[in-house]
C-alpha positions as CSV (number, residue, x, y, z in Angstrom):
1,M,7.7,10.0,-19.7
2,K,4.8,10.2,-17.3
3,I,4.7,7.5,-14.6
4,A,2.0,6.6,-12.1
5,I,2.7,4.8,-8.8
6,F,-0.2,3.0,-7.2
7,F,0.0,3.0,-3.4
8,D,-2.6,0.5,-2.1
9,S,-1.1,-0.3,1.4
10,Q,-2.7,0.6,4.7
11,I,-1.0,2.0,7.7
12,N,-1.6,-1.1,9.9
13,S,-0.4,-3.5,7.2
14,G,2.9,-4.0,9.0
15,G,5.6,-5.0,6.5
16,G,3.3,-4.0,3.7
17,I,3.4,-0.3,4.4
18,S,7.1,-0.5,5.0
19,V,7.9,-2.1,1.6
20,S,5.5,0.2,-0.2
21,Q,7.1,3.3,1.3
22,T,10.6,2.3,0.5
23,R,9.6,1.4,-3.0
24,L,7.9,4.8,-3.5
25,E,11.1,6.5,-2.2
26,H,13.4,4.4,-4.5
27,L,11.2,4.7,-7.6
28,S,10.8,8.4,-7.3
29,N,14.5,8.8,-7.0
30,A,15.1,6.6,-10.0
31,L,13.4,9.0,-12.4
32,E,15.3,11.2,-14.8
33,N,14.8,14.9,-15.0
34,E,12.5,14.6,-18.0
35,D,10.3,12.1,-16.2
36,E,7.2,13.0,-14.1
37,Y,5.4,10.8,-11.6
38,T,2.0,10.9,-9.8
39,C,1.3,8.6,-6.8
40,F,-2.3,7.4,-6.4
41,V,-3.0,6.6,-2.8
42,T,-6.2,4.5,-2.1
43,N,-6.4,4.8,1.7
44,E,-7.2,8.1,3.3
45,K,-5.1,7.5,6.5
46,T,-2.2,6.4,4.3
47,Y,-2.6,9.5,2.2
48,A,-2.5,11.7,5.3
49,Y,0.6,9.9,6.6
50,L,2.5,10.4,3.3
51,K,1.2,13.9,2.9
52,K,2.9,15.0,6.1
53,K,6.3,14.1,4.7
54,N,5.7,16.8,2.0
55,K,8.0,15.2,-0.5
56,Y,5.8,13.1,-2.8
57,N,3.4,14.1,-5.6
58,L,0.3,12.5,-4.3
59,I,-3.3,12.1,-5.4
60,N,-6.0,10.9,-3.0
61,F,-7.7,8.2,-5.0
62,K,-10.4,7.8,-2.4
63,I,-12.5,4.7,-3.0
64,N,-15.9,5.9,-1.9
65,F,-19.2,4.1,-2.3
66,F,-19.8,5.5,-5.8
67,L,-16.4,4.4,-7.1
68,K,-16.9,1.0,-5.6
69,F,-20.2,0.7,-7.5
70,L,-18.6,1.8,-10.7
71,F,-15.8,-0.8,-10.3
72,F,-18.4,-3.4,-9.5
73,L,-20.2,-2.6,-12.8
74,H,-17.0,-2.9,-14.7
75,K,-16.6,-6.5,-13.4
76,I,-19.9,-7.6,-15.1
77,D,-19.0,-8.8,-18.6
78,L,-22.2,-7.6,-20.3
79,I,-22.1,-4.2,-18.8
80,K,-18.4,-4.0,-19.4
81,K,-19.0,-4.6,-23.1
82,I,-21.6,-1.9,-23.2
83,F,-19.2,0.5,-21.5
84,M,-16.5,-0.4,-24.1
85,I,-18.9,0.3,-27.0
86,F,-19.7,3.7,-25.6
87,K,-16.0,4.3,-24.5
88,V,-16.8,4.6,-20.8
89,D,-13.6,3.9,-18.9
90,N,-13.4,2.5,-15.4
91,P,-12.4,5.0,-12.7
92,L,-8.8,3.9,-12.6
93,E,-8.3,4.2,-16.4
94,K,-10.1,7.5,-16.4
95,Q,-7.6,8.9,-14.0
96,L,-4.6,7.4,-15.9
97,K,-5.8,8.9,-19.2
98,K,-6.5,12.2,-17.5
99,H,-2.9,12.4,-16.3
100,Q,-1.6,11.0,-19.6
101,I,0.2,8.1,-17.9
102,D,2.6,6.1,-20.0
103,L,3.5,3.4,-17.4
104,L,1.9,2.4,-14.1
105,F,3.8,0.8,-11.2
106,F,1.9,-1.3,-8.6
107,I,4.4,-1.2,-5.7
108,S,2.4,-3.8,-3.8
109,P,0.0,-6.5,-4.8
110,S,-3.4,-5.0,-5.6
111,S,-6.7,-6.2,-7.0
112,F,-7.0,-2.9,-8.8
113,V,-4.7,-4.3,-11.5
114,K,-7.8,-6.0,-13.1
115,F,-9.0,-2.5,-14.0
116,C,-5.7,-1.6,-15.8
117,E,-7.0,-2.4,-19.3
118,F,-5.2,0.0,-21.5
119,T,-2.2,1.4,-19.6
120,P,0.9,-0.8,-19.5
121,F,1.9,-1.6,-16.0
122,V,4.6,-3.1,-13.7
123,Y,3.1,-5.4,-11.0
124,S,4.4,-6.7,-7.6
125,I,3.8,-10.2,-6.3
126,W,5.3,-10.8,-2.8
127,E,4.5,-14.4,-2.2
128,M,2.5,-17.4,-3.5
129,Q,1.7,-19.4,-0.4
130,H,-2.1,-18.9,-0.9
131,K,-1.6,-21.8,-3.3
132,T,0.0,-24.1,-0.7
133,I,-2.2,-23.3,2.3
134,P,-5.5,-22.1,0.7
135,Y,-7.4,-23.5,3.6
136,F,-6.0,-21.0,6.1
137,P,-8.5,-18.4,7.4
138,E,-6.7,-15.4,5.8
139,Y,-7.2,-16.9,2.3
140,R,-10.8,-18.0,2.7
141,N,-12.4,-15.8,5.4
142,S,-13.0,-12.1,4.9
143,K,-13.0,-11.7,8.7
144,Y,-9.2,-12.2,8.5
145,S,-8.4,-10.5,5.2
146,Q,-10.0,-9.0,2.1
147,S,-7.1,-10.3,0.1
148,N,-8.6,-13.8,-0.2
149,F,-7.8,-16.7,-2.5
150,R,-10.1,-15.6,-5.3
151,L,-8.9,-12.0,-5.4
152,R,-5.2,-13.1,-5.4
153,E,-5.8,-15.6,-8.1
154,E,-7.7,-13.2,-10.4
155,S,-5.1,-10.4,-9.8
156,Y,-2.0,-12.6,-10.2
157,K,-3.2,-14.4,-13.2
158,Y,-4.2,-11.1,-14.9
159,A,-0.9,-9.6,-14.1
160,S,1.0,-12.6,-15.3
161,D,-0.8,-12.4,-18.7
162,R,-0.7,-8.6,-19.1
163,A,2.2,-7.0,-17.2
164,F,5.2,-5.3,-18.7
165,K,7.2,-6.6,-15.7
166,I,6.5,-8.4,-12.5
167,I,8.8,-7.6,-9.5
168,V,9.4,-10.5,-7.1
169,D,11.7,-10.8,-4.1
170,T,13.6,-14.1,-5.0
171,S,14.2,-16.5,-7.9
172,T,12.1,-19.1,-6.0
173,T,9.1,-16.7,-6.0
174,K,9.6,-16.3,-9.7
175,T,9.5,-20.1,-10.2
176,D,6.4,-20.3,-8.0
177,I,4.6,-17.8,-10.3
178,Q,5.8,-19.4,-13.5
179,N,4.6,-22.8,-12.4
180,A,1.2,-21.5,-11.2
181,Y,0.3,-19.4,-14.2
182,N,2.3,-21.0,-17.0
183,C,4.4,-17.9,-17.7
184,R,6.6,-18.3,-20.7
185,R,8.0,-14.8,-21.2
186,N,11.7,-14.9,-20.2
187,N,11.8,-11.1,-19.7
188,L,8.7,-10.8,-17.5
189,F,10.4,-10.9,-14.1
190,E,12.6,-8.5,-12.1
191,I,14.1,-9.8,-8.9
192,Q,14.3,-7.1,-6.3
193,A,14.8,-7.6,-2.5
194,F,12.3,-6.3,0.0
195,V,14.1,-3.4,1.6
196,P,13.3,-2.6,5.2
197,D,13.2,1.1,6.2
198,L,14.3,0.3,9.8
199,P,18.1,0.3,9.1
200,T,17.9,3.7,7.3
201,Y,15.9,5.1,10.2
202,Y,18.4,3.7,12.7
203,E,21.4,5.2,10.8
204,R,19.6,8.6,11.0
205,I,18.8,8.6,14.7
206,K,21.4,6.3,16.3
207,D,23.5,9.2,17.7
208,K,20.5,10.8,19.2
209,N,19.1,7.8,21.2
210,N,20.3,5.6,24.0
211,F,18.9,2.2,22.9
212,D,20.0,0.5,26.1
213,T,17.8,2.9,28.1
214,I,14.9,2.4,25.6
215,F,15.3,-1.4,26.0
216,A,15.4,-1.2,29.8
217,E,12.1,0.7,29.8
218,L,10.4,-2.5,28.3
219,N,11.2,-4.1,31.7
220,L,11.7,-7.5,30.3
221,P,13.3,-10.3,32.4
222,N,17.1,-10.7,32.3
223,K,17.0,-13.7,29.9
224,K,17.9,-14.4,26.3
225,I,15.3,-12.9,24.0
226,L,13.9,-14.9,21.0
227,F,12.4,-12.1,19.0
228,Y,9.5,-12.5,16.6
229,P,8.2,-9.3,15.0
230,A,5.2,-10.4,13.0
231,Q,1.5,-9.6,12.7
232,F,-0.8,-12.1,14.4
233,W,-1.9,-14.0,11.3
234,P,-2.5,-17.8,11.6
235,H,0.2,-18.4,9.0
236,K,2.8,-16.7,11.2
237,N,2.7,-19.9,13.3
238,H,3.4,-18.3,16.7
239,I,2.1,-21.5,18.3
240,Y,5.2,-23.4,17.2
241,L,7.4,-21.2,19.3
242,I,5.1,-21.3,22.3
243,K,5.2,-25.1,22.2
244,S,9.0,-25.1,21.7
245,L,9.5,-22.9,24.7
246,E,7.2,-25.0,26.9
247,L,9.3,-28.0,26.0
248,L,12.5,-26.2,26.9
249,L,11.1,-25.4,30.3
250,R,10.1,-29.0,30.9
251,K,13.8,-29.8,30.3
252,N,14.7,-27.2,33.0
253,I,16.2,-24.9,30.4
254,D,15.0,-21.5,31.6
255,D,17.4,-19.2,29.7
256,F,15.0,-17.9,27.1
257,I,11.9,-15.7,26.7
258,L,9.7,-15.0,23.6
259,V,8.9,-11.5,22.6
260,F,6.1,-11.1,20.0
261,T,5.1,-7.8,18.5
262,G,2.7,-7.0,15.6
263,Y,-0.8,-6.0,14.8
264,D,-3.7,-8.4,15.5
265,K,-4.9,-10.0,12.3
266,G,-7.5,-12.2,14.0
267,N,-5.3,-14.7,15.7
268,K,-3.9,-12.8,18.7
269,K,-6.6,-13.9,21.2
270,Y,-5.9,-17.5,20.4
271,I,-2.2,-17.0,20.9
272,R,-2.7,-15.2,24.2
273,N,-5.1,-17.9,25.4
274,E,-2.5,-20.5,24.6
275,V,0.2,-18.6,26.6
276,N,-2.2,-18.4,29.6
277,K,-3.3,-22.0,29.3
278,R,0.3,-23.2,29.5
279,N,1.2,-20.8,32.3
280,L,3.8,-19.1,30.2
281,Q,2.9,-15.5,31.1
282,N,6.4,-14.9,32.6
283,H,8.1,-16.3,29.5
284,V,6.1,-15.0,26.6
285,F,5.5,-11.2,26.0
286,L,3.0,-9.9,23.5
287,Y,3.0,-6.3,22.4
288,D,0.2,-4.6,20.4
289,Y,2.5,-1.8,19.2
290,L,6.1,-0.8,19.7
291,S,7.8,2.4,18.4
292,L,10.6,2.0,15.9
293,E,13.0,3.0,18.6
294,Q,11.8,0.1,20.8
295,I,12.0,-2.4,17.9
296,I,15.5,-1.3,17.2
297,S,16.4,-1.7,20.9
298,L,15.0,-5.3,20.7
299,Y,17.1,-6.1,17.6
300,K,20.2,-4.8,19.4
301,N,19.5,-6.7,22.6
302,S,17.9,-9.9,21.5
303,F,19.6,-13.3,21.4
304,A,18.1,-14.3,18.0
305,L,15.4,-13.7,15.5
306,T,12.9,-16.6,15.4
307,M,10.6,-16.8,12.4
308,T,8.2,-19.7,12.0
309,S,6.0,-18.3,9.2
310,L,4.5,-20.7,6.6
311,V,4.7,-17.9,4.1
312,G,7.4,-16.0,2.3
313,R,10.6,-16.9,0.4
314,S,12.1,-14.0,2.2
315,S,10.9,-11.4,4.7
316,L,11.6,-7.9,6.1
317,P,12.5,-9.1,9.6
318,L,15.0,-11.5,8.1
319,R,16.8,-8.7,6.4
320,E,16.6,-6.5,9.5
321,A,18.2,-9.3,11.4
322,F,21.0,-9.5,8.8
323,Y,21.5,-5.8,9.1
324,F,21.6,-5.9,13.0
325,K,23.8,-9.0,12.9
326,L,21.4,-11.2,14.7
327,P,21.4,-15.0,14.5
328,V,18.3,-16.4,12.8
329,F,16.2,-19.5,13.3
330,Y,13.8,-19.8,10.4
331,S,11.1,-22.1,9.0
332,G,12.7,-24.9,7.0
333,G,11.8,-25.4,3.4
334,I,10.3,-21.9,3.1
335,L,13.2,-19.6,2.2
336,D,14.8,-19.1,-1.1
337,K,18.1,-21.1,-1.1
338,T,20.2,-17.9,-1.2
339,Y,18.7,-16.7,2.1
340,A,18.6,-20.1,3.6
341,N,22.4,-20.1,3.5
342,F,22.5,-17.6,6.4
343,V,20.0,-19.2,8.9
344,N,19.4,-22.3,11.0
345,E,16.3,-23.9,9.5
346,L,13.6,-25.3,11.8
347,K,11.7,-28.5,11.1
348,L,8.2,-27.3,11.8
349,D,6.9,-30.8,12.3
350,D,9.4,-31.2,15.2
351,I,8.6,-29.1,18.2
352,D,12.0,-30.0,19.7
353,C,14.0,-28.7,16.7
354,L,14.5,-25.2,18.1
355,G,15.4,-26.7,21.5
356,G,17.9,-29.0,19.8
357,Y,19.7,-26.0,18.5
358,L,19.6,-24.0,21.7
359,S,20.7,-27.0,23.8
360,K,24.0,-27.4,21.9
361,E,27.3,-25.8,22.7
362,N,27.3,-22.1,21.7
363,Y,23.6,-22.6,20.8
364,S,24.5,-23.7,17.2
365,I,25.4,-20.1,16.4
366,D,27.6,-19.8,13.3
367,F,29.2,-16.3,13.5
368,K,30.5,-16.5,10.0
369,K,26.9,-16.8,8.8
370,I,26.1,-13.6,10.6
371,I,29.0,-11.7,9.0
372,D,28.2,-13.0,5.6
373,A,24.5,-12.1,6.0
374,K,25.4,-8.5,6.8
375,E,27.5,-8.3,3.6
376,F,24.7,-10.0,1.6
377,Y,22.3,-7.3,3.0
378,H,24.4,-4.5,1.6
379,H,24.8,-6.2,-1.7
380,T,21.1,-6.6,-2.2
381,C,19.4,-3.8,-0.2
382,S,21.5,-0.7,-0.9
383,D,19.7,2.3,-2.3
384,E,22.0,2.2,-5.3
385,V,21.1,-1.4,-6.2
386,I,17.3,-0.8,-5.9
387,I,17.3,2.6,-7.7
388,N,19.4,1.1,-10.6
389,N,16.9,-1.8,-10.9
390,Y,14.1,0.7,-11.3
391,K,16.1,2.7,-13.8
392,S,16.7,-0.4,-15.8
393,I,12.9,-1.2,-15.9
394,I,12.1,2.4,-17.0
395,K,14.9,2.4,-19.6
396,D,13.6,-0.9,-21.0
397,Y,10.1,0.5,-21.3
398,K,11.3,3.7,-22.9
399,Y,13.0,1.6,-25.6
400,N,9.7,-0.2,-26.3
401,L,7.8,3.1,-26.2
402,E,9.6,4.2,-29.3
403,F,7.7,1.7,-31.3
404,W,4.4,3.5,-30.9
405,K,4.9,6.8,-29.1
406,E,4.6,9.0,-32.2
407,A,1.4,7.3,-33.2
408,K,-0.4,8.3,-30.1
């Protein structure tokens, strides 16, 4: 069977590129000897990055002006009907037919799914919070993101109606999609954890690096670190932690500092201004970019992971914290119940909630949760679990393919 993998993530997409890369790795390893795959990469920098690894079968599906124009024409109903009469395929279907693809995997959410008209596909939906906070800039303003509300709605609805399978991270995400798009197919969804690549990288390099030295080079104050690795989107809600820390300082609790790291997605200037306005420059540290080694050193030396995002039933940093056995303080009411079992939940309408945890004896740290979280990580994020999940999807499709394969 011939499989295509659609890689639509950009280098600076933070967790997006990490998830896509690990999914490409696992999916390529799930194929049987008789299977072939081709990976279509839409971004030139991403293509160059993956090409350097010299291990994937890649095609640079470069979206130039001409292709953009053709895709635009295929969106217009009248022109689309004319193209269908004269059997003119859109650029994606043309490539899929050229390579005789039987099944296409979208390993990340992508608006290109709307052009997958004839080739069966597996789609990925990571979260549905554009439905609960549609008024946030990243869902309504192209300055923040091209993946706005309309594009998500069109893509997710199309996928829900047409996909062979949809891969989601949790059962709550599955329920969110079912409710939003009235999905009635019991066999539509596959639950597969987001798998961070940081633990694998750490295991590969841990004996070659002194992470205490790497951490010392960051030159942070000798205080307990509340670590928040997240891109600077409005929905990441960094402001909650800034206000919480300010309140702790007013109570003369000076034990903690905040460390933020992530790409700017339009909100970093606002966060930096708030830090300066509240005179917290010696207590809040913002990094544009850190190496993987530096991030690992922070996980190994931080007091806790603090995540106050309004989006995501699970997240990569959450699983990374599970792996590195770090206590977690996470937005309340956001996480899937399974993941919520391992964290202390924050009431986001109560700025003193985090301070309440940190003011108690032993800082409200439940060490059994940390041990159980590490075990949960291995049960859900191991290579074997993810590869077997992909094998199951492919095996299921091969069974269905028998109904029409010979008639092709």
